[in-house]
N, CA, C and O atoms as a GROMACS GRO file, in nm:
protein
  276
    1MET      N    1  -3.139  -1.665  17.009
    1MET     CA    2  -3.100  -1.564  17.103
    1MET      C    3  -3.079  -1.430  17.034
    1MET      O    4  -3.114  -1.325  17.088
    2LYS      N    5  -3.022  -1.433  16.914
    2LYS     CA    6  -2.998  -1.310  16.839
    2LYS      C    7  -3.130  -1.243  16.806
    2LYS      O    8  -3.140  -1.120  16.806
    3LYS      N    9  -3.231  -1.322  16.777
    3LYS     CA   10  -3.362  -1.266  16.744
    3LYS      C   11  -3.422  -1.193  16.864
    3LYS      O   12  -3.484  -1.088  16.848
    4LEU      N   13  -3.403  -1.248  16.985
    4LEU     CA   14  -3.455  -1.184  17.105
    4LEU      C   15  -3.385  -1.051  17.132
    4LEU      O   16  -3.450  -0.953  17.170
    5VAL      N   17  -3.254  -1.047  17.113
    5VAL     CA   18  -3.179  -0.922  17.133
    5VAL      C   19  -3.221  -0.820  17.029
    5VAL      O   20  -3.241  -0.702  17.061
    6LEU      N   21  -3.235  -0.863  16.906
    6LEU     CA   22  -3.278  -0.774  16.798
    6LEU      C   23  -3.419  -0.722  16.825
    6LEU      O   24  -3.447  -0.605  16.800
    7MET      N   25  -3.506  -0.807  16.876
    7MET     CA   26  -3.643  -0.766  16.908
    7MET      C   27  -3.641  -0.665  17.024
    7MET      O   28  -3.716  -0.567  17.020
    8ALA      N   29  -3.559  -0.687  17.124
    8ALA     CA   30  -3.549  -0.594  17.238
    8ALA      C   31  -3.496  -0.459  17.192
    8ALA      O   32  -3.545  -0.355  17.236
    9VAL      N   33  -3.398  -0.460  17.104
    9VAL     CA   34  -3.344  -0.335  17.051
    9VAL      C   35  -3.452  -0.262  16.970
    9VAL      O   36  -3.463  -0.140  16.979
   10ALA      N   37  -3.528  -0.335  16.894
   10ALA     CA   38  -3.635  -0.274  16.815
   10ALA      C   39  -3.741  -0.213  16.906
   10ALA      O   40  -3.791  -0.105  16.877
   11ILE      N   41  -3.776  -0.280  17.013
   11ILE     CA   42  -3.876  -0.228  17.106
   11ILE      C   43  -3.825  -0.101  17.175
   11ILE      O   44  -3.899  -0.004  17.189
   12VAL      N   45  -3.699  -0.102  17.216
   12VAL     CA   46  -3.641   0.017  17.278
   12VAL      C   47  -3.638   0.133  17.180
   12VAL      O   48  -3.668   0.246  17.217
   13ALA      N   49  -3.602   0.107  17.056
   13ALA     CA   50  -3.597   0.212  16.955
   13ALA      C   51  -3.735   0.271  16.929
   13ALA      O   52  -3.750   0.392  16.916
   14VAL      N   53  -3.836   0.186  16.923
   14VAL     CA   54  -3.973   0.233  16.902
   14VAL      C   55  -4.021   0.313  17.022
   14VAL      O   56  -4.090   0.414  17.005
   15SER      N   57  -3.987   0.271  17.142
   15SER     CA   58  -4.031   0.344  17.261
   15SER      C   59  -3.964   0.481  17.269
   15SER      O   60  -4.028   0.578  17.310
   16PHE      N   61  -3.836   0.491  17.230
   16PHE     CA   62  -3.771   0.622  17.227
   16PHE      C   63  -3.833   0.711  17.121
   16PHE      O   64  -3.851   0.831  17.142
   17ALA      N   65  -3.865   0.654  17.008
   17ALA     CA   66  -3.924   0.732  16.899
   17ALA      C   67  -4.064   0.779  16.935
   17ALA      O   68  -4.105   0.888  16.894
   18SER      N   69  -4.138   0.701  17.012
   18SER     CA   70  -4.274   0.740  17.048
   18SER      C   71  -4.276   0.851  17.152
   18SER      O   72  -4.374   0.925  17.160
   19CYS      N   73  -4.171   0.863  17.231
   19CYS     CA   74  -4.165   0.970  17.330
   19CYS      C   75  -4.153   1.106  17.264
   19CYS      O   76  -4.208   1.204  17.315
   20GLY      N   77  -4.082   1.114  17.155
   20GLY     CA   78  -4.070   1.239  17.080
   20GLY      C   79  -3.997   1.346  17.158
   20GLY      O   80  -3.918   1.317  17.248
   21ASN      N   81  -4.024   1.470  17.122
   21ASN     CA   82  -3.961   1.584  17.186
   21ASN      C   83  -4.059   1.647  17.284
   21ASN      O   84  -4.115   1.753  17.257
   22LYS      N   85  -4.078   1.583  17.395
   22LYS     CA   86  -4.174   1.633  17.493
   22LYS      C   87  -4.129   1.766  17.551
   22LYS      O   88  -4.213   1.850  17.583
   23ALA      N   89  -4.000   1.788  17.565
   23ALA     CA   90  -3.951   1.916  17.618
   23ALA      C   91  -3.985   2.029  17.521
   23ALA      O   92  -4.028   2.136  17.564
   24VAL      N   93  -3.966   2.006  17.393
   24VAL     CA   94  -3.998   2.108  17.292
   24VAL      C   95  -4.149   2.131  17.290
   24VAL      O   96  -4.194   2.245  17.280
   25ASN      N   97  -4.226   2.024  17.297
   25ASN     CA   98  -4.371   2.038  17.296
   25ASN      C   99  -4.420   2.112  17.421
   25ASN      O  100  -4.515   2.190  17.412
   26ALA      N  101  -4.358   2.089  17.535
   26ALA     CA  102  -4.397   2.157  17.658
   26ALA      C  103  -4.366   2.307  17.648
   26ALA      O  104  -4.446   2.389  17.693
   27GLU      N  105  -4.252   2.341  17.590
   27GLU     CA  106  -4.217   2.482  17.572
   27GLU      C  107  -4.316   2.550  17.477
   27GLU      O  108  -4.358   2.663  17.501
   28GLN      N  109  -4.352   2.481  17.371
   28GLN     CA  110  -4.448   2.536  17.274
   28GLN      C  111  -4.585   2.553  17.340
   28GLN      O  112  -4.652   2.653  17.316
   29ALA      N  113  -4.625   2.457  17.421
   29ALA     CA  114  -4.754   2.467  17.489
   29ALA      C  115  -4.754   2.584  17.587
   29ALA      O  116  -4.854   2.655  17.599
   30ALA      N  117  -4.644   2.606  17.657
   30ALA     CA  118  -4.634   2.718  17.750
   30ALA      C  119  -4.640   2.850  17.675
   30ALA      O  120  -4.707   2.944  17.720
   31ALA      N  121  -4.572   2.859  17.562
   31ALA     CA  122  -4.575   2.982  17.482
   31ALA      C  123  -4.715   3.007  17.429
   31ALA      O  124  -4.761   3.122  17.426
   32ASP      N  125  -4.784   2.902  17.386
   32ASP     CA  126  -4.920   2.917  17.336
   32ASP      C  127  -5.015   2.964  17.446
   32ASP      O  128  -5.099   3.050  17.422
   33SER      N  129  -5.001   2.907  17.565
   33SER     CA  130  -5.091   2.947  17.673
   33SER      C  131  -5.066   3.091  17.715
   33SER      O  132  -5.160   3.162  17.750
   34ILE      N  133  -4.941   3.136  17.712
   34ILE     CA  134  -4.910   3.276  17.744
   34ILE      C  135  -4.970   3.367  17.639
   34ILE      O  136  -5.027   3.471  17.672
   35ARG      N  137  -4.957   3.330  17.512
   35ARG     CA  138  -5.012   3.411  17.402
   35ARG      C  139  -5.163   3.419  17.414
   35ARG      O  140  -5.221   3.526  17.395
   36ILE      N  141  -5.227   3.310  17.446
   36ILE     CA  142  -5.373   3.308  17.458
   36ILE      C  143  -5.417   3.392  17.578
   36ILE      O  144  -5.515   3.466  17.570
   37ALA      N  145  -5.344   3.381  17.690
   37ALA     CA  146  -5.378   3.460  17.808
   37ALA      C  147  -5.362   3.609  17.780
   37ALA      O  148  -5.444   3.690  17.825
   38ASP      N  149  -5.259   3.646  17.705
   38ASP     CA  150  -5.240   3.787  17.670
   38ASP      C  151  -5.352   3.838  17.581
   38ASP      O  152  -5.399   3.950  17.600
   39SER      N  153  -5.395   3.758  17.486
   39SER     CA  154  -5.501   3.802  17.397
   39SER      C  155  -5.635   3.810  17.471
   39SER      O  156  -5.716   3.898  17.443
   40ILE      N  157  -5.658   3.721  17.565
   40ILE     CA  158  -5.781   3.727  17.646
   40ILE      C  159  -5.780   3.853  17.731
   40ILE      O  160  -5.882   3.920  17.744
   41ALA      N  161  -5.664   3.884  17.790
   41ALA     CA  162  -5.653   4.005  17.872
   41ALA      C  163  -5.677   4.130  17.787
   41ALA      O  164  -5.740   4.225  17.833
   42ALA      N  165  -5.627   4.132  17.664
   42ALA     CA  166  -5.648   4.246  17.575
   42ALA      C  167  -5.795   4.262  17.539
   42ALA      O  168  -5.846   4.374  17.536
   43VAL      N  169  -5.863   4.152  17.514
   43VAL     CA  170  -6.005   4.158  17.481
   43VAL      C  171  -6.086   4.205  17.602
   43VAL      O  172  -6.177   4.286  17.587
   44GLU      N  173  -6.053   4.156  17.720
   44GLU     CA  174  -6.124   4.198  17.841
   44GLU      C  175  -6.100   4.347  17.870
   44GLU      O  176  -6.192   4.417  17.912
   45ALA      N  177  -5.978   4.394  17.846
   45ALA     CA  178  -5.949   4.536  17.867
   45ALA      C  179  -6.026   4.623  17.768
   45ALA      O  180  -6.078   4.728  17.805
   46ALA      N  181  -6.034   4.579  17.644
   46ALA     CA  182  -6.110   4.654  17.543
   46ALA      C  183  -6.259   4.655  17.578
   46ALA      O  184  -6.326   4.756  17.560
   47ALA      N  185  -6.310   4.543  17.628
   47ALA     CA  186  -6.451   4.536  17.666
   47ALA      C  187  -6.479   4.628  17.786
   47ALA      O  188  -6.582   4.694  17.791
   48ALA      N  189  -6.387   4.631  17.882
   48ALA     CA  190  -6.404   4.717  17.998
   48ALA      C  191  -6.399   4.864  17.957
   48ALA      O  192  -6.475   4.946  18.009
   49GLU      N  193  -6.311   4.897  17.865
   49GLU     CA  194  -6.301   5.035  17.816
   49GLU      C  195  -6.428   5.075  17.741
   49GLU      O  196  -6.478   5.186  17.757
   50ALA      N  197  -6.479   4.984  17.660
   50ALA     CA  198  -6.602   5.012  17.586
   50ALA      C  199  -6.719   5.029  17.683
   50ALA      O  200  -6.805   5.115  17.662
   51ALA      N  201  -6.725   4.949  17.788
   51ALA     CA  202  -6.832   4.960  17.886
   51ALA      C  203  -6.820   5.092  17.962
   51ALA      O  204  -6.922   5.156  17.992
   52ALA      N  205  -6.698   5.133  17.993
   52ALA     CA  206  -6.678   5.260  18.063
   52ALA      C  207  -6.721   5.377  17.974
   52ALA      O  208  -6.782   5.473  18.022
   53GLU      N  209  -6.688   5.370  17.846
   53GLU     CA  210  -6.727   5.476  17.753
   53GLU      C  211  -6.879   5.480  17.737
   53GLU      O  212  -6.939   5.587  17.730
   54ALA      N  213  -6.941   5.363  17.732
   54ALA     CA  214  -7.086   5.358  17.719
   54ALA      C  215  -7.153   5.416  17.844
   54ALA      O  216  -7.252   5.487  17.834
   55ALA      N  217  -7.098   5.386  17.961
   55ALA     CA  218  -7.152   5.439  18.085
   55ALA      C  219  -7.134   5.591  18.090
   55ALA      O  220  -7.223   5.662  18.135
   56ALA      N  221  -7.019   5.640  18.044
   56ALA     CA  222  -6.994   5.784  18.042
   56ALA      C  223  -7.089   5.853  17.944
   56ALA      O  224  -7.139   5.962  17.973
   57ASP      N  225  -7.114   5.791  17.831
   57ASP     CA  226  -7.206   5.849  17.734
   57ASP      C  227  -7.347   5.854  17.791
   57ASP      O  228  -7.419   5.951  17.767
   58THR      N  229  -7.387   5.754  17.864
   58THR     CA  230  -7.519   5.750  17.924
   58THR      C  231  -7.534   5.859  18.028
   58THR      O  232  -7.638   5.925  18.036
   59VAL      N  233  -7.432   5.880  18.109
   59VAL     CA  234  -7.436   5.983  18.212
   59VAL      C  235  -7.444   6.120  18.148
   59VAL      O  236  -7.521   6.205  18.194
   60VAL      N  237  -7.368   6.144  18.044
   60VAL     CA  238  -7.371   6.272  17.975
   60VAL      C  239  -7.507   6.294  17.912
   60VAL      O  240  -7.562   6.404  17.920
   61ALA      N  241  -7.563   6.192  17.850
   61ALA     CA  242  -7.693   6.207  17.785
   61ALA      C  243  -7.802   6.231  17.889
   61ALA      O  244  -7.892   6.311  17.864
   62ASP      N  245  -7.795   6.167  18.003
   62ASP     CA  246  -7.896   6.185  18.106
   62ASP      C  247  -7.887   6.324  18.170
   62ASP      O  248  -7.989   6.382  18.208
   63SER      N  249  -7.769   6.376  18.182
   63SER     CA  250  -7.753   6.505  18.248
   63SER      C  251  -7.791   6.622  18.156
   63SER      O  252  -7.809   6.734  18.203
   64THR      N  253  -7.802   6.596  18.027
   64THR     CA  254  -7.836   6.706  17.935
   64THR      C  255  -7.986   6.713  17.909
   64THR      O  256  -8.031   6.802  17.836
   65VAL      N  257  -8.062   6.626  17.965
   65VAL     CA  258  -8.207   6.627  17.944
   65VAL      C  259  -8.267   6.743  18.025
   65VAL      O  260  -8.243   6.755  18.146
   66VAL      N  261  -8.342   6.825  17.958
   66VAL     CA  262  -8.404   6.940  18.023
   66VAL      C  263  -8.554   6.914  18.034
   66VAL      O  264  -8.620   6.880  17.935
   67VAL      N  265  -8.605   6.929  18.152
   67VAL     CA  266  -8.747   6.905  18.174
   67VAL      C  267  -8.818   7.040  18.165
   67VAL      O  268  -8.787   7.133  18.239
   68ALA      N  269  -8.912   7.049  18.073
   68ALA     CA  270  -8.987   7.175  18.056
   68ALA      C  271  -9.103   7.177  18.155
   68ALA      O  272  -9.176   7.079  18.170
   69GLU      N  273  -9.116   7.289  18.221
   69GLU     CA  274  -9.225   7.301  18.318
   69GLU      C  275  -9.326   7.400  18.271
   69GLU      O  276  -9.426   7.424  18.340
   0.00000   0.00000   0.00000
C-alpha cells in the first residue's frame, strides 16, 4: 500500500513539474507578439513612405520633361 501512495505522489509531482510556468510563458508570448506586430508596422510604414517618395519623384521627373517642337 505504501508503494501505491508513493507512486501516486510521484505521478502528481511529475504532472505538476510538466505543467511548468504557463502563466509566465503566456505573458512572454504576448510580449513577443506585440513586439513583432510593432516591428511589422514600422516596416510597413517605412515601405509606404518609400513608395510615396518614389511616386513623388516620378511626378516631379515627368513634369520637368520639355518637349521640343
